[in-house]
N, C-alpha and C positions, 0 to 999 in steps of 0.2 A: 809277561803280560804287561799291556801298558794301562795305568789308569788314567782316563780323563778327567781333568778337573772341571767342576761345573762354574762358571765364572759368575761371580756375584751379581745379581739385580741391581740394575743403576736406580737413584731415585727418580728419575724422568720416565724410567720403565714403569714403575711403580705406579707413580701419578698418572698415566695413561690409561694402567688398567684400574685404578681405583674410577676415573672419570668413564671409562666404558661399562664400568658395574652400574654407575650411577646412572649413567645414560639408560642404559638397559633397563635399568630397575622401571626409571619412567616412562620409556617406552612401552614396556609390559604392562603398566598401570592405566596409561591411555588406551589401548588397546583394550584393556577389562572393559575401562568405562564406557569406552565406544559401545561394545558388546553388549552390555547392562543398558544403555538407553536403547540401542536398537530391538532390543528385545523385550522391552518393559511392554507388560501388558495392562490392558486396561482397568482403572479401579472396581472391583465389584459393588462398592459402595457407593459408586460417585453420585446418586441421584438422592441419597441419604440427607434430610435436614433435619435442624434442628428448630424447634418451636417453643414456645412459652404461652401460658395462660396467667394472666394474673387476676386471683378471686379476692374480693373484698374482705374477708375473715380467715383466720386462720382453720387449720383442718386439723380435727380429731383424729383418733386411728380408724374409727370406722367408714369417717366420710372419706378420708386419704385414699382406703384400700376400695372405695366403690368408686370413687375418680378413675382409680388405675383399670378396676374391672371395666368400667365403661368406655375406658380408652381401647383396651383391648379389643372391643368387639368392634371397632371402628377399622374399615378397612384401610390398610397402607401403613397403619401406626405399627412401629417395631415394638418388640419387646421392653427395650430400654425406656421406663417409665419412671421420673425421679420427681416426688411430691413433697416438698418442704414449706414449712410454715401455710403460706397462703399464696405459693407459687408451683404450676406443674410444668415440668419441664418435658418434651417427649422428642423421642425420634420417628421422622415418617418419611415413608419413600415420597419423593415431590412429582412423580411421572403416575404416580395411582391417587394421590389425595393432597393438595396444599393447605397450609396452615388455615387458610379459611374456611375452608370445606369441615375438617376435622373441628373446628370451633364450633361451626354451626350443627354438626352433628351432636357433639355433646351439649349443647345447649338444649336440643330437642329432648335430650333422654332424663333433665331435671330442671329443677328452678334454680339456677345457680346466676350469683350477681358476680360478673366477670368480665374483665376483657382480654381481647387479644393481645398480645405485647407485639406492635409494629417499630422495628427500627425508626428513626428518624432519617428525613431524607438526606442529611449530610453524611449519616455512618453507610446508607444503604450503597451508595456506590463505593465504600471502598474496598482496597483489595481484602482478600479473605485472608490469603496462606503469609503469613508473618517470615517464612522462612525465603521464601524465593520472592525475587521482585521482577516482573516482567521486563523491566528495563533492563534488567542487568546481564552481565556475559554468560552465566552457568545458564540460564534459562534459555536465552537465545542459542548457545551452544547444543543446549537438550533437542528444542526444537528442529535447530537444522540436521542432526544426528538423526532425528526420527524421520524426518521428510525424505532424507535420502533411503533408509531403510525401508521406509513404507509407503 
């Protein structure tokens, strides 16, 4: 019986296999990325907004609980309400109630000296998301892929 001796792998063949493996890996990652972008669901909380009301004096524990309870009764205000010192930060659905409506409703329920926090005009037009820039390549690529599949 003859035994066949396998020739040793050459360096060129090893490099070729390594390059094909790396290329295959990146191709697989690209396909997964495109699939992920194409099947992205709209955010469930896309209409949630954060607003703030500044009061003239700090709250004690009873008045903080009172403000929280009164904000909960206003339609559109979510359960996350933060009361610290003389500031109330709350989350609300801006399709149901905007910050002006919530402020007016709260002022009707009690005699408070407060003002609604409004961003200065210079900050109001700034981009909100610090991670993605709308003129960046990743944002443009994501929008392009979503247009293709949607």
